[in-house]
N, C-alpha and C positions, 0 to 999 in steps of 0.2 A: 314328642314327635309331631303331634297335630299343630302345636304352636309354631314349629319351624315351617310346616306346610303353609300356615296362614301368613307368616312373615314373607316367605318366598312368593306367595300369590300376591300380596300387597306390593312387593317390590316390582313384580312384573307389571301390575296395573299402573304403578307410578311411571315406569319406564315407557309404557305404551301411551300414557297421557302426555308425555313429553314429546311424542312423535306426531303431534297434531300439525296439520298443514297451516303454514303461516303466510302463504302468498295471498295476494289480493286478487279478487275476481272482478270482472267488469260490473258486477252487481253492487260493488262497494260504493256507497254514496260519496265517500270522501274523494275517491279518484275521479268521479264524474263531475265534481264541482270545479275542477281545475280548468281554466281556459286554455285553449291552444296557444302556442307561441306565435308571435307576429313575425313576418318576414322583415329582414333588415336590408337596407340598400348596400350594394357592393360598389366600391369605387372602380373607375375605369382602369384598364390595364394599358400601360405604355409599352411601346416597342421601339427598338433601335439597334444599331450595329455596335458591337463591342470593339474597342481598339485592338489592333493585332498585338500579339505578345511582344514585349520589348519596346513598345511605343512609348511616347512621352508620358502617357497616363500611368504607366507602371513604375515610374521613377519615385513614386510616393513610398515605396518600400525600401528599407535599408539593404545594403549589399550584404551577402552572406559572408560570414567570417572565413578567412583563408588560412589562418594559422592552425597548425595541428599541435596537440599536446603530446609530448613524449611520455613513454611509460615511466612510472615512478621507480626510482632506485630505492629499495628498502633502506639502504644504509645512508642515503643522502637525506639531509634535513633532520637527522636525529641529534638532538642536543647532547652535550657531554653530561648533563644532569639527568638524562633519562635513566630510569630504574630498570633492573633486570626483569625479564619476562619469562614465564614458563607456560607451556601449553596447558597444563593442568589448571593453572590459576585463571585462565581465560574462559574455561568451559562454563556455560550457563547463559542466563538472560542478561542483556545489557540494555540500558536506555541510551539512545543515540540522539545527539543534537547536531543537525547539519542544515545549513542554508535557512536558518530561522525556524525550522520545524523539528519536531521530535518524533521518534519511532522506536521500535524494538528490534534488537538483533539477538539471534540465538546461535551459540557456538557449541559444537559437539566435538568429540574425539573420533568420530566415525571417519575412516579414510575416504577421500575423494580425490583421485589423481595424486598430485604431490602434496596436497594439503589435507585439511580436515573439513568436513561438511559444516556449513553455516548458512544462515539465511536471515532475511529481514521481514518485518511486517509493518505496513503503514509508512514506509520510507518513500522518498521522492528522489528523482535524479538517478545518478549512477548506482546508488546503494540498492535500488530495486533489483539489479541484476546480480547481486552477491550470491555466490554459490559455495565458496570455500574460503579458507583462511589458513595461514601458517605463521609460525614465529621464525623470524630471521634475525639473529643477533639480539638487539634490544628493541626491535620493532615487530609489529604485527602487520602482516600484509593481507589485505582483503582482495579476493579475486572473483571474477565473474564465472559463469558456468563453463566457459571455454578456457579458463586458466589465465586470462589476461588480468593484470594488476589494475584494480579500480581504486585503491586507497592504501595508505600506510599510516600506522599509528605508533606512538611510543608512550610508555608508562610515565605519568607525571606525579601520581600519588597512589596510595594503596588501592583504591578502587576507581581510578580515573585514567583514561588514555586520551591523548590529543594527537591530531595529525591532519591530513588533508586527502581529498580525493584526487584522481588523476587530472581533473580539470582545475584543481586548485581550491575547491571549496573546503573550508575548515570543517573538521569532524571531531566530535568529542563523545567518548563512551563513559558511562558511569553506572554504578549500581546503587 
């Protein structure tokens, strides 16, 4: 019993020894040896009027695109060689390749609107808005949180799906 009291006391002393103050005071000779920083010159500031919006100076920017992309039809673009798809085979984690980058996609069987809940991590572009998915025929339709179609995929191999986003970017899923 006395040994346990001695060990407990030693542990408390070690803990208190670790609580020493480590900040530096003004009496520390190492801090007083540092010279103050010297002021640096600042260049003069120029002023002038900006051109009005739409003036000749703003022509350096390209015109905004005027074409709109139609919503994807899940049945359109599915080749005759596409393999059959079941919802159960889609559940889980997928590695996504899109627009030269890769990210993760998670698909569940939890209902969300007309589809099932899904999401992405580390994706860019349209895939960041993915909120649900559903199987339609031989294709897998990816939807945003509002139920709008953002992509469509078809099964090309046992653990691989290929397709595109609504804007036409190619997308591949694999395990």
